N, C-alpha and C positions, 0 to 999 in steps of 0.2 A: 738687396738688388746690386747687382755688379755692374759697373759701368765700362763702356768702351772707351778707348783713348780720344774718340771724337767728342763723347758726351762729357768726358772729364774737361777738356778743353772748353768746350761750350758753357759748362757749369761755372768754371772759374772765371770765365769772361763775361759773366753776366752783371748787370747792374748791383750794386751792394744794397742791403746787406746779405751775405750769402748764406742760405739754410741747408745744411746737411747734417743735420741731426740724425743719428742712428744710420747713415749711411755706410755701405760696404765698400771703403775704398783701400782694403788689404791689397798689398803689392802695387800700389799706384804709383806712377812716375808724376810727382808734383814738384820738380826741381825749380826753386826760384818762384814759385806759385804764391800769388797775391792773395791770401786768405786773412786779411786784416779784419778782425771784428766778425769773422765767420762764427756761424753758431753750428757747432760739430759736435755737441753732446753726445756720449755714447756711440760715436762713430768708430769703425774698425778700420785703423791705419796700420794694422799689423804688417811689418815688411815693407811698407811704403818707403819711396825714397822723397825726402822733403828738405834736400840739401839746399840752403839758402832761401827757404821759403819765408814769407812774411806771414806770421801768425800772432802780431801783437794785437792784444785785447780779445783774443778769440775765446770762445766757449768751448771748452775740450773736457768738461766735468765727466769723468767717467770713460772716456775715450780709451782705445786699445792702441798703444803704439808698440807693442811687443816686436822686438828685432827691427824697428824703424830706424832709418838713417836721418838724423836731424842734425848733421854737421852744419855750423854755422846758420843755424835756422834763428830767427827773431821772434822770441816768444814774451816780449815784454808786456807785464800785466795780464798775461794768459789766465785763465781760469782751468787749471788741471787739478781741481779735487778729485781725489778718487780715481785718478786715471792710471792706467797700467803702462809703465815705460820699462818693463823688466828686459833687459839685454839691448835697450835701445841706444844708440850712438848719438849723444849730445855734444861731439866735441865742438869747442868754441862757440856753443849756442848762447844767445842773450836771453836769460831768464829773469831779467831785473824786474822785481816788483810781482813776478808771477806768484800763483798760489798753488801750490803743490801740497797741500794738507792732504793726508791721509793717501798720498799716492804710492805706488810701488816702484821702486827705481833698482831692485835687485838686478845686480849684473849690469847696470847702466853704466856707459862712458859719458863722463861729464869733464874731462880733460880740458882745462882751459876756459870752462863755461862761466859766465857771469852771472852769479847768485845773488848780487847785492838786492836787499829789500825782500828777497823771495821769503815765502811762507813755506818751510819744510817741516812745520809741526806734524808729529804722528805720521812721518814718513818713513816708509821702510828702505833704508839706505844700506841694507847689507850686501856685501860686496859690491857695492858701486865703487866707481874709480872717479875720485875728486882731486886727481893730483893736477896741482896750479889752478884749481877752480878759484874763482874769486868771491869773496863775501865781503860784508861790512857790518857795522854794528846793529843795523836793522835787519839782517837775515835771521829768520827763525828757524832753529833747528829742532828735530825732535828731542826729548827729554833723554839726558845723559849721552848724547852723541857729541863727540869733540871732532870738529871739523879739522883742527890742525894735526890730530893723528891720523886723519884720513888724507892729507896732503894738501888741503885747500889752503889759500893764502887770504889773509885780511887784508883789504885794503883800507889805507888811512882815510879817516873822514875829512872831506874838502872844506877849507877854512874859507866861508863866504867874505870874510874881509879881506882875503887875500886874491880875491877873483879881479881878472883883469876886464 
């Protein structure tokens, strides 16, 4: 089912939690949308514009983000297991603690993205652009993947004894 712009506006402004599992949101304009904790497993968001959207703790298992624009999107703690992010633009996205196990990121742009604590185990990162992406000691990578060779930058662990 494809949504009209009015129906999309109505949906994303409803009381939470938002249930859009399996929805066809391909090409949708969701700039800065509040989709925190939304259930969107298996949704088609291919070609969607999600610049600056809030998707923290969202359920996006198996969702299709092919060629989606996710610049500056907040995906902290999101479940992206088995999601398709082929050719998606995730420049400066915050994926802190996100679960991207088994996700496809072929050709994805993750320039400047925050991958601290993210699970990228068994993730297809072939041809993904990780230039200046940030990771830490808790980030889990696919076996044999070298984030430094891919251009990612490791953030030093914060010392809690030095916190103000």
